[in-house]
Every structure is written in C-alpha cells, then in structure tokens.
C-alpha positions as CSV (number, residue, x, y, z in Angstrom):
1,M,-85.8,30.5,-25.8
2,M,-85.9,34.0,-27.4
3,E,-89.0,36.1,-26.6
4,I,-90.0,39.3,-28.3
5,K,-92.2,41.5,-26.2
6,K,-93.1,45.1,-25.5
7,L,-90.7,46.8,-23.1
8,T,-91.9,48.0,-19.7
9,E,-90.6,50.6,-17.3
10,P,-88.5,48.1,-15.2
11,D,-86.6,47.2,-18.4
12,Y,-85.0,50.7,-18.6
13,D,-81.7,49.8,-17.0
14,M,-81.2,47.0,-19.4
15,V,-82.3,49.1,-22.4
16,I,-80.0,51.9,-21.6
17,E,-77.0,49.5,-21.4
18,L,-77.7,48.5,-25.0
19,Y,-78.2,52.1,-26.1
20,K,-74.8,52.9,-24.6
21,E,-73.3,50.2,-26.8
22,L,-75.1,51.5,-29.8
23,D,-73.9,55.0,-29.0
24,E,-70.3,53.8,-28.6
25,F,-70.5,52.1,-32.0
26,H,-71.4,55.4,-33.6
27,V,-68.7,57.3,-31.7
28,Q,-66.1,54.8,-32.8
29,A,-67.2,54.8,-36.4
30,R,-67.6,58.6,-36.7
31,P,-65.7,60.5,-33.9
32,D,-65.8,63.6,-36.1
33,Y,-69.6,63.5,-35.8
34,F,-70.7,61.8,-32.6
35,V,-69.7,62.5,-29.0
36,H,-69.8,60.3,-25.9
37,R,-73.0,61.1,-23.9
38,D,-74.2,60.2,-20.5
39,K,-77.0,57.7,-20.3
40,D,-79.4,60.5,-19.4
41,E,-78.5,62.1,-22.7
42,I,-78.7,59.0,-24.8
43,Y,-82.3,58.1,-23.8
44,P,-83.6,59.9,-20.8
45,K,-85.8,57.7,-18.5
46,D,-88.7,60.2,-18.7
47,A,-88.6,60.0,-22.5
48,F,-88.5,56.2,-22.4
49,T,-91.5,56.2,-20.0
50,H,-93.4,58.6,-22.2
51,N,-92.8,56.5,-25.3
52,L,-94.0,53.4,-23.5
53,A,-97.4,55.0,-23.0
54,H,-97.6,56.7,-26.4
55,P,-99.8,54.8,-28.9
56,G,-97.7,56.0,-31.8
57,V,-94.5,54.4,-30.5
58,L,-93.5,50.8,-30.3
59,E,-90.8,49.8,-27.9
60,L,-89.8,46.1,-28.3
61,G,-87.2,43.9,-26.6
62,A,-85.7,40.6,-27.4
63,F,-85.2,38.6,-24.3
64,E,-83.1,35.4,-23.7
65,N,-83.8,34.0,-20.2
66,E,-85.1,37.4,-19.1
67,Q,-82.0,39.2,-20.3
68,L,-82.4,41.9,-22.9
69,V,-80.3,41.0,-25.9
70,G,-81.8,43.4,-28.5
71,F,-84.4,46.1,-28.9
72,A,-86.3,48.1,-31.5
73,R,-88.1,51.4,-31.3
74,A,-90.5,52.5,-34.0
75,S,-92.7,55.5,-34.3
76,L,-95.7,56.5,-36.5
77,W,-95.2,59.5,-38.7
78,E,-97.7,61.6,-40.6
79,E,-95.7,63.5,-43.2
80,S,-96.8,66.9,-44.4
81,G,-95.4,69.8,-46.3
82,M,-93.7,69.3,-49.6
83,V,-94.3,65.6,-49.8
84,K,-97.5,63.7,-50.1
85,D,-99.1,62.9,-46.8
86,V,-98.3,59.3,-46.2
87,K,-98.8,57.3,-43.0
88,T,-95.3,56.0,-42.3
89,V,-93.6,54.1,-39.5
90,C,-90.0,54.9,-38.9
91,L,-87.8,52.3,-37.4
92,D,-85.9,54.7,-35.1
93,N,-83.5,52.2,-33.6
94,I,-82.7,48.5,-33.7
95,Y,-79.8,46.9,-31.9
96,V,-78.7,43.4,-31.0
97,L,-75.8,42.5,-28.8
98,P,-72.9,41.2,-30.8
99,A,-73.0,37.7,-29.2
100,Y,-76.6,37.3,-30.5
101,R,-76.2,38.5,-34.0
102,R,-76.8,36.2,-37.0
103,E,-79.3,34.2,-34.9
104,G,-82.4,35.9,-36.3
105,V,-83.0,38.3,-33.5
106,A,-82.9,41.5,-35.6
107,T,-85.1,39.7,-38.2
108,R,-87.7,38.9,-35.6
109,L,-87.6,42.4,-34.2
110,F,-87.9,43.8,-37.7
111,A,-90.9,41.5,-38.5
112,E,-92.7,42.6,-35.3
113,V,-92.2,46.3,-36.3
114,E,-93.4,45.6,-39.8
115,S,-96.5,43.9,-38.4
116,W,-97.2,46.8,-36.0
117,A,-96.7,49.3,-38.9
118,K,-99.4,47.5,-40.9
119,E,-101.7,47.5,-37.9
120,Q,-101.3,51.3,-37.7
121,G,-102.4,51.6,-41.3
122,A,-98.9,52.7,-42.5
123,V,-98.1,52.2,-46.1
124,R,-94.4,52.5,-45.7
125,L,-91.7,51.5,-43.2
126,D,-88.7,53.9,-43.2
127,L,-85.4,53.9,-41.4
128,H,-82.1,55.7,-41.5
129,T,-78.7,54.2,-41.2
130,W,-75.1,55.3,-41.6
131,D,-73.0,54.2,-44.6
132,F,-70.4,52.8,-42.2
133,N,-72.9,50.3,-40.9
134,K,-72.5,47.8,-43.7
135,N,-73.9,44.8,-41.7
136,A,-77.1,46.7,-41.0
137,I,-77.5,47.8,-44.6
138,A,-77.2,44.2,-45.7
139,L,-79.8,43.1,-43.2
140,Y,-82.2,45.8,-44.3
141,Q,-81.8,44.9,-47.9
142,A,-82.4,41.2,-47.0
143,M,-85.7,42.4,-45.3
144,G,-86.8,43.9,-48.6
145,M,-85.9,47.5,-48.0
146,T,-84.5,49.6,-50.8
147,P,-82.7,52.9,-50.8
148,Q,-85.0,55.9,-50.8
149,R,-82.6,58.9,-50.8
150,Y,-79.0,59.7,-50.2
151,V,-77.3,62.3,-48.0
152,F,-73.9,63.3,-49.1
153,E,-71.2,65.2,-47.3
154,K,-67.9,66.8,-48.1
155,K,-65.5,67.4,-45.3
156,L,-63.9,70.8,-45.4
C-alpha cells in the first residue's frame, strides 16, 4: 500500500537515487544545457538535512513497502521587489519512478503539497518545468495549474 509521508534523514540514500534519475532525464533531454553531476552536487546531504529541519520546506516521499518510489520538495516563498508581495509555495521538484507512473503517485504528492501550501497561508502554488517534459505539463494542467509566464530561447 502506498504511503505518503515526510522524508527523514535515513531516507537520503533512496532520495538521492531518484534525484540521479531525474538529473539524467534532464541531461538526456537537454545535453546542451545540463551536465552530469555527482550525487553530492545534485542534492548535498547537508542541504537535505537542513531542509528537513526548515519550517518553510516540505520534503515528502511516496513509499511502497518501505521503498521510495517518488518524492516532492516544496518551499515557501515571500516575493518582493517589482511584483506584489504574495505568499507562494513553489513545488521545487516532483518525481516518480517510471514503473509507478500513472498510478496516482504524483497526484497524491501534489495534493499533499497543495494542502501544506494552504496551511502555510500561501495564496498560490507555483512550479517550473521544461517544455520537453510533456507528461509533467499534462499532469500539472490536470491538477488545475495554468501557464503563468514563458521563457524563450534562441540558440546562436
């Protein structure tokens, strides 16, 4: 049975394995932009531990029989500067192992992040994704998200 729960320090080795897969996905899709990184560069253990203790960061795992099959990390933002100050939660990362996709894992992780965001008093949930990640875009739209802005590029 799938269980969604907050990650803990002993989960790091499982988490970093999924981060490595996510990193590889990005490298394969955009080798002109992304480079292979060591696990300590992808998500250093001290940063993971710091985030676990930070009240403005949510680290969630989806576990099937104590095996991590997906994760989500979200953080609370307080924007300032040119834009109106709005308490926002950013879904920094969400990833599900390919064998567990289309089983509602990402949907459950997303719902937990959304619930946490509301508890934080956020009025908006943001995320960034790459245009090549069509499956993620479809998922986010199914979750009620809409495009906010576009970043364009022209290769020279």
